[in-house]
N, C-alpha and C positions, 0 to 999 in steps of 0.2 A: 820211637824215632829220635835220633840225636837232635839237640837243639839247633836251630838255624842261626847262622852267623849274624852278629849285630853290625850294622853298617850305618853310615851317616845319612840322615834325611836332609836333602838339599833341594832347592828349587831347580828343576830340570825342565827346560822347554822341550816339548814334544817335537819330534821330527815331522816335517811336512810331507816327505816323499817316501817314508818307510813306516811299515805297520808297527804299532805298539798296542798292547792291551790296555784297556781302561784302567786296570789296576793289577797289582801283583806280578808274579814272576812268569816269564815265558822263556822257552828255548827252542829246540828243533822244530822246523816246519814238518807237518805230517799230512798225509792224505790229500795232497794237492790234486784237484781235478777240475775240469771244465765241463759244464753240463750243457753247453751250446748257447747259453745266455750269460751265465755268471761263472767267475772263477771262485772256487772254494779253497780256503786254506784252513786246515786244522793245525794245531800247534801244541807242544808241551806246555802245560799251564798249571800253576798252583792256585787253586781257588781260595786258599787260606792265608796267603802271605807273599812277601817279596823274596823269599828264599826258595831254593830247590827242594820240593817235597810235595806229597799228596798229588803226584802227577796224574793229570787228566788231559783230555783233549778239548782245548778251546776251539772256537770256530769263527771265521770271518768270511765275508763274501765281497766281491768287487766286480765291476764291469770293465775296469780299465787297468787293473793291476797296480793302481796307485792309491786310489781312495777306497778304503775298506770300511765295511760296516760290521762291527763285532756282534755276534749272536750269542745266545746262551750256550753254556758248556754242552758239548755234544756227547762225550763219553766220560763219566765220572769215575774216579778211582773207587775201589771197593775196600772192604775190611781186610782182605787177605792180600790183594795185589794192586799195585799201581798200574796205570795205563801208559806204557812207554811208547817209543816211536813205532811208526808203521806206515801203511799206505791205504789207498782207497781205489776201488774200481767200480764201474757201473756194469752190472751183470745183465746185459741186454737180452741174452738168450736164456736167462733164468736157469743157468746150469746148477746153481746152488739150491734151487727149489724154494728159496725164501720169498719169491715174488708171488703176487696174487693174480697174475695174468693181465693186469692193466698197467701197472707201473713197474719198470725194471728196478730191482733192488740195488741200492748203493751199499757196497760191502766194505767194511773197514777190517783190516787185519793188523794186529798190533801185538806188541810184546806185553804179556802179563808178567810183571816183575814182582815176585814175592816180596812182601814188605820186610820179611826177615832175611832177605838176600840169599835165600837157600836155592832158588831156582828161577829160570827165565824160560817161558814157553810162549808159543804163538796162539793167539785167540782171535775170534772174529765176532763182529757185531753187524747187524744189518739195519738199513733204513728203508722205509717205504714212503717217505715224504720228501725225497730229494736230498737227503743228507742232513736234515735239521735235527731229528731225534733218532736214536739208535736203540736196538734191542740186542743185548748180549746173547749169543748162542748158548743154549742150555747145556750142550755137551762139550763146552770148552774144557781144556785147550784142544786145538786141532792138530798141534804138532809139539811134541815134548821130547827133547833129547836127554833130559835129566842133567842139564847144564846150567851153571850159574851165569854164563856169559853168552848165551845164544839169543840174538835180538835183531831188531830193526828190519822187519820183513818188508820188502818192496815187491809188489806183484804186477806183472804185465800180462797181456793176452798175446800169446805167440801164435802166429798164423803161418801155415805152410801148406804145401800140396798134400802132405800126409794128414792134415787136419789141424784143428785149433785146440789149444788147452792153456791153462794158467801156468805161468812160470813165476816162482818166487826166488829172489835172492835174499839171503840173510847172512849174518856173520857169527862165527865163533870168534869173539873179540880178542881173547887172549892168545888164541892160536894164529891170529892174523890170516884167517881164511874166510872166503866168501863161499857159502854153500848154495847150490842150485837145486830146487825142488820142482816137481810137476804135480798138477791136480786137474781132474776133470770137473770136480764139483765144489771146490773150495774147502771141503771138509776132510778129505783124505789126501795126504801128500806123500810122494815118493821121492827119495833123494836120487839125483841124477849125477852130480859131479861136484867138484870144488875147485877153487882157484886161490892161489897164494900159498905161502907168503911170497911177495915180490915187492920190489922197490922199497919205499920207506916203511919200516916196521919197528921203529924205536918206541912207538906207542901202540895202544890197542886200535884195532880196526872197528869202525862203526858205520852205520847209515849207508849201505851200498845202494846203488841204483844202476839199472841196465836199460839202455834205450838205443835207438838208431838216430843217426844224424846224417844229413846230406853233405856231400862234398861240394863245396862252392864251385859253380860253373860246370857241373857235370850232373848226370842222372844217377850217380853212384851213391849208395848208402853204406855206412859203416856202423858197427856196433861199438858202443862206449860203455865202459864199466867205471863208475865213480865209487871211490872208497874214502871215507873220512878217517882221520888219524889223530889220536890224542894220547900223550903229547907227541913231539917229533915232527910237527909241521915245519915247513920251510922257513917261516917267520918266527918260530917258537911257539910251543903249546899246540893249539888246535890248528889243523889244516886239512885240505881236501885235494887228493891226488886222483888221476884218472889214467885209464888204460884204453887203448884203441885196438880193435881186432875184429873177430868174427864170432858169431853165436849160431850154432846149428840146431838149436832147440834142446840141446843136452848140455853142451860144454861151451864155455867162453875160452877162445884161444887168442892171445894178444899177437899183434903183428910182430912184436919183438919182445922176447923175454927180457926183463929188467933185473939187473943185479940187486940183491938184497942189501939195503942200506940201514943197518942198525946203528944209526948215528944221529946226533943232534947238531952236527956241524953243517953250516950253510954250504961250504964248498962241496960237500958230498951230496947234500939234499937237492941242490940246484940242478943236478943232473936228471932229476925226475920230471914228470909232467904234473904241474900244479894248476888247479883250476883258478886259484887266486894266490897272490904272493904277499898278502897283508896278514895282519894279526886277527882279523875279525870276519871270517867267512867260513862257516862250518856247517856240516850236516845238510848241505844243499841237496835238494831232490827235485825231480821233474814232475810235470803235470800229466796225469792220465787224461785222455780225451782230446789231446792235441795231435795233429799230424806231425811227421818227422821234421818237415820244413818250418814248423812253428814251435819246435821243442823249447821249453822255457823252464828255468830253474829259479828257485828262491832259497836262500840260506839264512841261517841264524847269524846275526851280526854281533858275535861276541867270541870269547875265548875262555876255555875252562881254567886258564892260568889265574884269572882274576874275576870271572863272571859273578861269583857269589859275593864278592866284596865291593862291587861298584857302588858309588853313591846313587841314591834313588829318591823319587818323589812320590812314593806309594805305588809306583810301577817300575819294573826293571826288565830290560831286554827289548830288542827290536829286530826286525828282519831286514835283509838286504833288499835292494831294488830287484825287480824281476829282470832276468837276463835271457834273451833269446840266443840260441847256440847254433853254430854250424861248424864244418870242418874246412880247413885250408891245408893244401899240400905244399910243404916248403921246398926249398931248393935241394935239400937232401933226400927228398922223396918221402919224408915222414909227414904224418898228419898231425895237426894241432887244432885245438878248439879255439874258435873265435866267438866273442861275446858282443852283444849289443844290448845296452840298457833300454828297457821299454818304459814308456810314460814320459819321455822328454818332449819338449815343445817342438813342433815342426816349423815354426816361424823363423825366418832368417833375421839375423842381426848383423849390422855392418861390421866388417873386420877392421882391425887397427894393426898397424905395423909398429912393433916395439923397437926403438933404437937401442944401440949399445948404451949401457948404463942401467939406471934403476928408475922405474916409474911406478905410480900408484894406481890401483884399480879399486874403485868404490864398489862395495858389495852391500852388506847390511841385511841381507835376506838370502834364503836358499837360491843357488844359482849354478849354472853349468858354464864352466870356462873351457873353451876349445883353443888349443895351441897347435900351431904348425911350426916345427923347428927345423931349420935347414942351415946351410953354410957350414962353418967349422963347429961341429957338435961336440968338441972336446971341452966338457964343462960349460956347455953353452948357455944354460938358463937355470934360474932358481925362482920358484914361486913361494912366497912366505905369506901365511895367513895370520891376521892380527885381530885382537879384540879392540873395542872402542877406546880402551885406555892405553893402547899402543903396545901391549904386551903380546908376545909371540904365542900362538897356538901350536902351529906346526909348520914344517918347511919341506917343500918338494924340490929336489934337484934332478936335472935332466942332463945326462951325458950321452955320448954316442952309443955306449953298450949297456948302460945301466940307468935305471931310475931309482931314487931313494926317497923315502918319506920318513922324516924324523919327527916323532911326536913327543911333545913336552909333557911333564907330569900333570900340569893343569889342575883340575879339581879332584884328581884321583890319587889318594895316598896309598899306593901299592908299588912294591919294588919292581914288579914286572911290567908295569904299564908304560912308563917312559921307555921308548924304544926306537930303533932305526930299522925300517923295513927296506929290503933290497929286491929289485926286480930286473933280472937280466933281460935285455932286449933281443929280438930276433936279428940275425945277420942280414945285411943288405936291405935295411928298411928305407933307405933314401930319406926323403923328407919325413920326419917323424910326426905323427899326429898324436896328441894327448888330450883326453877329455878328463876334466876334474869336476866332479859333482859334489858340491858342498851343501849340506843340510844341517839343521840343528843336530849336533851330536855325532857327525860322521863326515868322512870324505871317501869317495870312491874314484879311483883313477883307472882309466882304460887307455892303453897305448898301442901303437902300431896297428891301427885299424881294428882294435879289439882283440888282438892276439895275446895281449897281456892285461891282467887285472890285478889291482891292489886295493884292498878294502880295510880301512881302519876306523874304529870308533874315535870320536873326540868327546868323550863322555862329559856331560854336564855343560858343554859349550853351546852357546847360540851360534848361528851361522856367522862367519867372520864379518867384522865391520868393513874391513878392506884387506886387500892383498898388495904386496909389492912384487914386481917382476924385474929381476936382474938379468940382463942379457950381456954375454961376453962379447968382446970385440971380435969381429969376424963371423959371428953367428947371426942368423936372421930368425925372428919370431913374429909370426902373425897370430893375433888372438881375437876371439869373440867372447863376449859375456852375455849369457842368456839368463835374465832373471826368471825365477820360477815362482809362480803363484798358483793358487787353486784354479783360477780362471784360465791360466795359460797351459795347464797340463793336458796333453792329449796323448792318445795311444798311437804310436807309430805303427802303421800297418806293415 
């Protein structure tokens, strides 16, 4: 294996609202599932260092999707293959035959990535203790196309009048295709169809996910296909796009075919559907075991442009907050995903009206800022985040049709880190709502009642000491500041 990159060891304060491993490297979330009492999150993890390598599945559990307990490594890499991304299901009917008749087996399906990079195939492991320890299937792999870039299996249980079976989506990454497979027993898989290439294809496709979401205010359910892309994301480097349509148990058909965009240009890419418009929201996947009206995703909060070279403190990498999803139908009759960050406090805080000019907001710890922007929204407001020594961390500008987040170099010596992210807003938003969640090392921005999301790392930074809010003449801004502490964190039902 090639030597891992050398990077600077610095004091990095751990985030309060985002999962980090106790030590070493992490990337993609894997095998998210809810067992009725606890949320399980597995993740790409290097047990041997802070660089990408020796990939195994780490494991953490939570009861509120905010406070996580890290458990021992669940699936360790082998001599021949690393354990790349995948998913988990609970086999309640013991279709796999791995169960003992008393406890339903928890089955992980993952990509066995040959260490010499000669092949990627799909393998399984099963657990009879609720997902703590796993036994690799002796007859692995269960699916092998003889491909170097066939990976990231996500499995769901498909229910229909014609019966129930397992459906897998996985990617041929270089071909920009999502492949759909069927199995009755988790061991024998039959290819059904493929989807793509469509929309953004400037980078390889990774980490597909297929699930249903409710349409807000109706009894309707729609199918959503998520595909991560690297590079070629809308903010540069890694990104996550989505398609909305129908799935009949065999094929996914989008409501509208999208033009192929083999481009790195923002003006082209902004025409697609992006789950997040920031630099640091990648490989997001949903939880098995939750109903459609509670569908929740977590993503890796980083970007392959610089992930391997970020400063570290013996640990490197974090996850996004958990986001609950549904669909909203816009004025053009198209569906869009709406997101709600889970784990934020339910308590009310008095609102303040910001006059024209500039005011100071004291922070000093992780917090949620909520802004309602009205009036003349042409360049109406700017929120700047500062360190205690009065130096700028980053700045958020809010206009009638666009939100931008400009990130300074800060503690990261990398040419691609300092950047300006742009997020076009939906038409006819009226009064614009903006939530800004600041934690140690990150900012997450949700706007237009959750129809837009922008996630950026602020690597090595503590939560801002204070912010300034500049309001243009003719605009109106009402804001609330909700300090976040371990005691105040609750799960919004």
